[in-house]
N, C-alpha and C positions, 0 to 999 in steps of 0.2 A: 371038813364036811359041813360043820356049823356055819362057816362063812358063806359057803355056797347056798345053803338054805336061806340065810338072811338075804343074800343078793337076789335069789329067785323070788322070795316073798316080797321084797321091796319092788322089784320090777312088776310083779303080778298086781300089787296094790296100785302102783302108778298106772298101769294099763287099764285096770278096772275103773279107776278114778276118771281117767280120760274118756273112756267109753261112756260113763255116767254123765260127765259134763257135756260132752259133745252131742250125744244122742237124746238126752233128756232135759238138762238144765238150759242148754243154749237155745233150743227151739222154744221153750217156755219163756225165756228172757226176750227172745225175738218177738213173741206174741205180745208181751207187755209193751215193747217199743212201738209196735204197730198200733196198739190202742192209744198210746200217746200221740202218735202221728195223726190218727183219726180225730182225736180231741182237738189237736192243733188246727187241722183243716176246718173242722166244724166251727171253731171259734173265729178263725181268721176270715173265713168266707161267709160268715153269717149274714153280713150285709148284702151279699150278692145273691143268695138263694131267694128265689121268688121274684127276682127282678127281670125285666123284659129286655131283650135285645133291641137295640135301636135300629129302626128301619131307615137305612141311608137313602132309599128310594124316595121316602117322604120328604127328607131334607132336600134332595135334588129337585123335587117337584115344586118346591116353594119358589115364588116369583118375587123379584124386587129385593131391595135391601142392600146393605153394604156387602161387597164381595169378601172383604176381610172377615167380617162376622160370619158370613155363610161358610167360608173355609174353616173357621174355628169350630163351628157346629159340626161339620163333617169330621174333623179331626177328633173332636170330643166324642162323637158317636163311635168312631173306629176304636178309640182307646177303651170306651166303655164295653163294647163288644169283645175286645180282646181280654179284658178283665173277667167277664162272664165266661168266656171260652176257657180261660186259664183255670177258673174255679171248677168248671165242669170236668176238665181234664185231670186236675189234681184229685178230685173226688173219685173219679173212675180209677185212677192209678192206685190210690190207697185201698180201694175195694179189691183190686187185683192182688195187691200185697197181702191183704187180710186172708183171702182164700188160699194164696200160696203158702203163707206161714202156717195156717191151720192145717193144711194138708201135710206139712212137713213135721208135725208133732206125732211122734210114735205113740201108740196106745192111747189115741185121742179119747176113745170111749171111756177108758179108765179115769183119765184126768178130768173128763167132764163129770163123771159120777162123783168124784171127790171134790168138785167144785173149784178146781184149779183153773179151768177154762170153761167158757160157755158151751152148751150143748151144740151139736151140729145143726139142729133146727134153728137155734138162735143165731148161729153164724150165717145161715141161709137168710133168715129174716133181716139181719143187719145188712147183708149184701144187697137184698132187694130194696131196703130203705135207702142205702147209699147210692145205688144206681138211680133210683127214682129222684133222689135229691139232685144228682148230677144232671137230670133231665128237666128240672123244675124251673127253667128260665122262660116263664111266660107270665102274663099279667095275673095279678091277684093270687099268687101262690105263696105269699109270705106265711100265712097261718099254717098251711099244709106243710111247708118247709120247716117251720119251727117244731111242729108236731113230729115230723120225721127225725129231726135232730134229737129231740127228747127221747124218742123211741130207740134210736141207735145207742144213746148213752145208757139207757136202762138195760138194753139187751146185752151190751158189752161190759156193763158195770163200770162205766167211766164216771167216776165219782165227783171230780172237781168241777165239772161243767154246771152242776146244779147248785153249787155253793153261792 
């Protein structure tokens, strides 16, 4: 009978441990990973936020000049627009992941009260800043974009960006 109690106790401890890991630790770990991904995107695309899409119509409207140089300008503008579009898409995708991961954390209110995760209000603020950042591809948005990036880092407590 003692062996049976030991086996049942061992299985119970294993099951409880798995429940704890899968339902509590794994979502919190995933949240930390998404913070890292946000930091990576903010740093990698910092030179793109606040830049303006190239208007290919303006290039097409120019007269004269070397045809090869003209074609190079068009290709350069297309590549630039693709980079900006990629930065915008990646920022929106990481925003969606942030919301998805935050929604997947059980007892979110409890974890935010003990400061393990930001409050729901701060997640919503970060989401708004990230979406605004993904939309900030127009002239003279550099300072606004830098302020948004700083706000995102403060809200989500991304520490290494300010070093």
